[in-house]
N, C-alpha and C positions, 0 to 999 in steps of 0.2 A: 776919760776913760783911757786906761793903759792895759796892754795885754802884752804878757811875756812867751817868747816862743823859741824854737829851736830846729835846726835841722843838721843832719850829719853830713848830707853832700849838697851845697848850695848850688852846683851846677844842674842838679837834677830833681832835689826835693824841695820842694814848697815849705817854709817853716810850717810847724804844728803850734797853733796858738792855744794858752789857756783861757780861760774866761777873762774878760775885762774887769778891771777893778776901778773904783772911782777914786777920783784925785780931786782936790781942790786946794790950791797954792795958798788960799787965805786961811785954811783950816788945818792943813797938814805940811808937815816940813818933809817927810818921805811917805814911800811906799813899799812893802815888802812882796816880791815877785819871786816865784821860784820856777826854775825849768832847768831841763838838764839836754846836752847835745853839744855838739861840735862848734856850731855856728849860733851865736844868739842872735836874737831879733826883737825888737819892741814895735809895737804897733800902736799909735795914739788917735785916740777917736775925739774930735774936738768939732762940738756942734753949737759953737757961738759965732755971732757975726763979727766979732773982733778978731784980731789975727792974734795967732800964737807964736811965742819966742820960747825956745828951751834954751836956757843960760847955763845949765850946767848939769853933770850926771856923776855920780859915783856908784861904782859897782864892787860888791864883796862878793868874789868867786872862789869858791871851794872845789879844789880836784877831788874827783870821785872815781876816777879811773885812770888807767895808763896803758902805756904799750907794753 
């Protein structure tokens, strides 16, 4: 299960996460998560007795604001 979140100030704000999305690497090749904010975060919930290895990560980032 994977949740995406973000924070505008990582020094004082905890990331606000959306709902967990299920992910099975044997059945899925990707998962689409949307969040907005200055500092992005991922939370992975792994409830298996086997170890977990993340071997790659691709991000498509769309700029929606500016200074």
